[in-house]
C-alpha positions in Angstrom: -133.2 22.9 122.1 -130.5 23.5 119.7 -126.9 23.0 120.8 -124.5 25.5 119.2 -120.7 26.0 119.3 -119.2 29.3 118.4 -116.2 27.7 116.8 -118.5 25.5 114.8 -120.0 28.4 112.9 -117.3 31.0 113.1 -115.3 31.8 109.9 -111.6 32.6 109.8 -110.5 35.9 108.4 -109.4 35.8 104.8 -105.8 35.1 103.9 -103.6 38.1 104.4 -105.7 39.4 107.3 -108.9 41.3 107.6 -109.7 45.0 108.1 -112.8 46.5 109.7 -114.7 49.1 107.7 -116.2 50.4 110.9 -113.0 50.5 112.9 -113.3 54.3 113.3 -116.5 53.6 115.1 -114.9 51.2 117.5 -114.8 52.8 121.0 -113.4 49.8 122.9 -111.6 46.7 121.7 -110.2 44.1 124.1 -108.5 41.0 122.6 -105.6 39.5 124.6 -103.0 37.9 122.4 -99.6 36.2 122.7 -97.1 38.6 124.3 -99.7 40.8 126.1 -98.7 41.4 129.6 -101.7 43.4 130.5 -105.3 44.0 129.2 -105.2 46.7 126.6 -107.7 48.7 124.7 -106.7 48.0 121.0 -109.1 50.5 119.5 -107.7 53.8 118.2 -108.8 55.4 121.6 -106.3 53.2 123.6 -108.3 53.8 126.8 -106.6 53.1 130.1 -108.0 49.9 131.6 -108.5 49.7 135.3 -108.4 46.1 136.3 -110.0 45.2 139.6 -109.4 41.7 140.9 -107.4 41.4 138.8 -108.8 39.9 135.7 -106.0 37.7 134.3 -104.8 36.9 130.8 -104.7 33.1 130.5 -103.7 30.6 127.8 -106.8 28.9 126.5 -106.7 26.5 123.5 -110.5 26.8 123.1 -110.3 30.6 122.5 -110.0 31.8 118.9 -106.8 33.7 119.8 -105.4 31.1 122.2 -105.8 33.5 125.1 -108.7 34.9 127.2 -109.5 37.3 130.0 -110.4 35.2 133.1 -113.0 36.8 135.3 -113.0 33.9 137.8 -116.1 33.0 139.8 -119.1 35.1 140.9 -117.6 35.5 144.3 -114.4 37.0 143.0 -116.1 40.3 141.8 -113.4 40.8 139.1 -114.2 43.6 136.6 -112.8 46.2 134.2 -113.5 49.9 133.9 -112.0 52.5 131.5 -110.8 56.0 131.1 -112.9 58.6 129.2 -116.0 56.8 130.3 -118.2 59.4 128.7 -117.0 58.3 125.3 -118.6 54.9 125.9 -122.2 56.2 126.1 -124.1 55.2 123.0 -126.9 57.8 123.4 -130.0 57.3 121.2 -128.1 56.3 118.1 -127.0 53.0 116.6 -124.4 50.8 118.4 -123.2 47.2 118.8 -121.9 45.4 121.8 -120.4 42.0 121.1 -118.1 39.5 122.8 -116.8 36.0 122.5 -117.4 34.5 125.9 -117.2 31.3 127.8 -119.7 31.4 130.7 -119.3 29.2 133.7 -121.7 30.9 136.1 -124.4 28.8 137.5 -125.7 31.0 140.3 -129.4 31.5 139.8 -130.0 35.1 138.6 -128.5 37.4 136.1 -124.8 37.1 135.3 -124.0 40.4 133.7 -121.2 40.5 131.0 -121.3 44.3 130.7 -123.4 47.1 132.0 -123.6 50.6 133.5 -125.9 51.7 136.3 -127.0 55.2 136.9 -125.9 56.5 140.3 -129.6 57.1 141.1 -130.9 53.9 139.4 -132.5 56.2 136.7 -132.6 56.3 132.9 -129.5 55.6 131.0 -128.6 52.3 132.7 -128.2 49.1 130.8 -127.1 45.5 131.2 -126.3 42.7 128.9 -125.6 39.1 129.9 -127.4 35.9 130.6 -129.8 34.4 133.1 -129.2 31.0 134.7 -132.1 29.3 136.5 -131.4 26.2 138.6 -134.7 24.8 137.4 -135.0 26.1 133.8 -131.4 26.2 132.7 -129.6 29.0 130.9 -131.3 31.9 129.1 -130.1 34.8 127.2 -130.7 38.0 129.2 -131.0 41.4 127.6 -132.0 44.6 129.4 -131.7 48.1 127.9 -134.6 49.9 129.5 -134.4 52.8 131.9 -135.3 53.2 135.5 -134.0 49.8 136.5 -134.1 49.8 140.3 -135.0 46.1 140.5 -135.1 44.7 137.0 -136.8 41.4 138.1 -139.6 43.3 139.8 -140.5 46.4 137.9 -141.2 44.9 134.5 -138.6 46.9 132.7 -136.7 43.9 131.4 -136.5 41.8 128.2 -135.6 38.2 128.8 -135.7 35.5 126.2 -135.1 31.8 126.2 -132.6 31.6 123.4 -133.4 28.0 122.4 -129.7 27.4 122.8 -128.2 24.8 125.0 -125.1 26.7 126.2 -122.0 24.6 126.5 -120.5 25.5 129.9 -116.9 26.3 129.2 -117.5 26.5 125.5 -117.1 29.8 123.6 -120.0 31.7 122.1 -120.4 34.9 120.2 -123.0 37.3 121.8 -124.1 40.5 120.1 -126.5 43.3 120.9 -127.0 45.5 117.8 -129.3 48.5 117.7 -130.4 50.1 114.4 -132.8 53.0 114.9 -135.1 51.8 117.6 -134.8 48.1 116.7 -132.6 46.1 119.1 -131.5 42.7 117.9 -129.8 40.1 120.1 -127.7 37.4 118.5 -126.0 34.2 119.9 -123.4 32.7 117.6 -124.8 34.8 114.7 -128.4 33.7 115.1 -131.0 36.4 115.9 -132.7 35.2 119.0 -134.9 38.1 120.0 -135.8 41.6 118.8 -137.2 44.5 120.8 -138.1 48.1 120.2 -136.3 50.6 122.4 -134.6 53.9 121.7 -133.7 54.9 125.2 -130.7 57.2 125.6 -128.1 54.7 126.8 -125.8 56.7 129.0 -128.0 59.8 129.4 -127.9 59.7 133.1 -125.0 60.0 135.4 -124.1 56.4 135.5 -121.4 55.1 137.8 -119.1 53.6 135.1 -119.1 51.3 132.1 -118.1 47.9 133.4 -117.2 44.6 131.9 -117.6 41.8 134.4 -120.6 43.1 136.4 -123.5 45.6 136.2 -121.4 48.4 137.8 -122.6 47.8 141.4 -120.2 45.9 143.7 -121.2 42.2 144.2 -124.2 42.6 142.0 -124.9 40.6 138.8 -121.3 39.4 138.5 -120.0 37.6 135.4 -118.3 34.3 135.8 -116.1 32.8 133.1 -113.8 34.0 130.3 -113.9 36.6 127.6 -111.7 36.0 124.5 -112.7 39.3 122.8 -114.9 42.3 123.5 -115.9 45.1 121.1 -118.1 48.2 121.5 -119.0 50.0 118.2 -120.9 53.3 118.5 -122.6 55.0 115.5 -123.2 51.8 113.6 -125.3 48.7 114.0 -123.1 45.9 112.7 -125.7 43.2 112.4 -129.3 43.4 111.2 -129.8 39.7 110.2 -128.1 36.3 110.8 -124.4 36.3 110.2 -121.3 34.1 110.6 -118.9 35.8 112.9 -115.2 36.0 112.2 -112.9 34.1 114.6 -111.0 37.4 115.3 -111.9 41.1 115.6 -109.7 43.1 113.3 -107.4 45.6 114.9 -107.5 48.2 112.1 
């Protein structure tokens, strides 16, 4: 297996800063920095963040910004939800979910970084995270199909051994980018798996868009830290291998 480190392949923004040509498509941008007392949405939407736990901002020299959101352990159930939840539904169009994460979860099963579950477990649900097996080690875990009542049992999942030896406590860039019906999943800029799916993400009456779990209390809870999180709707940022910037631009 190939060992990768996010900071080993990430590139720094050009001198003088970097702007994002897709910033108007950014629906959610979380990136704690020096001086932030609370977790803020730094997109132009400035959504109100509801912090359950709470998720704390911690100093972390391994993070590209020097800070990160600490979601604790699986048993803590720490998570974030947001105002104007309807605006976070990607529908059938292009989108990109990405984050720079340091996973520490070792509970066998899915550790969901972000997700939204329909109140009736019907279409429109999604989850994005990783799978840790006590026997097989860590896997990338990607699930974007509808009617997910029991994703392990009904066949409506896409799981892929990424070929990557995740470094517990080390930071990695994860991205799920959909262009048309083509869904690409990247780790540290490398395309790991592709699947065809054009489901209406958010069509159903989901409970809420969550970061830190699959929007069902004590179910598929993320353990670890998140340095940055960005949701872009209306554009697929990545269609081939890329070298991610160390920072997500704020304009």
